[in-house]
C-alpha positions, 0 to 999 in steps of 0.5 A: 513089789510096790503098790503101784506096780501091783495095781498095774499088774492087776489091771493088765490081768483084768477080764471083767468085760468079755466084749472088750477083751474079745475086741482087743484080742481081735484087733491084735490079731487082725491088725492094721496094715501099717502095723502088720509087723507089730506084736500088738499088746491086746490087753488092758493098758496099765497106768503110766507114771508113778505113785504120789504124783501131783497131777493125775490125768484121767482119759477115756480109753485106749485106742484100738491101734494106739495103746492097744498096740503099744501097751502104753496109754496115749501112745501111738495115736494122734491123741497121744501126739497132742498130749505128750507134746503139751506135757513136755512143754509144761514140764510134765514129761521128759520128751515131746512124743511117745511111739512105743513103750520103751522109747524113754518117755518119763512123766514128771510129777504126773500120772495118767489113767483112764476111765476104761483100760481096754480099747472099746469098739468105736471108742465108746465103752458101755456104761456097765464096762465103765462101772466094771473099771471103776475099782481101778480108778478108785485104787489109782486115786488112792495110790496117787493121792493127786492134788489136781485131777485133769479130766480129758472129756466129759465122760472122764469129768463125770467119772472123776467128779463122781469119785470126788463126791463119793470121797466127800471131796465135793458137795453141792451144785454139780459143776458143768464140764467145759474146756478149762472148767475147774471145781474146788475139791476138799483139802486143797485139791482141784478138778480140771477139765479139758476137751479130749485131744481126739482127732474129732476135736483137733481136726475140727478146731474145737481143741487147738494147741494153745487151748491144751497148753493153757490147761496145763498152765492152769494145772501148774498154777493150781499145783503151786497153790495159786488159784 
């Protein structure tokens, strides 16, 4: 078994947060009417992609009736629809959508992880739950060794920045989060920020498709060494 596969296996087996584990199981039992025929995943959702990817996307957490249902991160909800469309357009995915874990989606030079691997109530993990999940983020970065970290949302930005500083990749003034924000890290690495493609952001127009596309254009440029 590869280190990447072993890491994902450990993530799936994690029971560190009783509140989250209870919630995920409850959602998997109660289900949403539209998905009553589904056999919900109901467990921590593993990383997606492959080790040694140039781009590592850091999201917030699985959606209760999205990845908590399908078992694949950012799959089965509106956020995923936006993300995979943009990834496909930028050449980081082989298809523009993902509806279940065996639909043929493959990431190209890209991996996706999360600050919290269990679906939280109201999409809001507690600070202690984020802390409990931090070892998985640390090990994911260790394994992937990305050149560009893309944080979707402010919580992911803070987590990625904190981990970068812990590693000695960033010192000095803390860069503020914003859509398209960038921070230079050590050894040719970069931290890139984007508004999360949540319905709250996309329905209100805070995040548009061209805005999200532009972030991946920037990621491509940074991976090519063009600042």
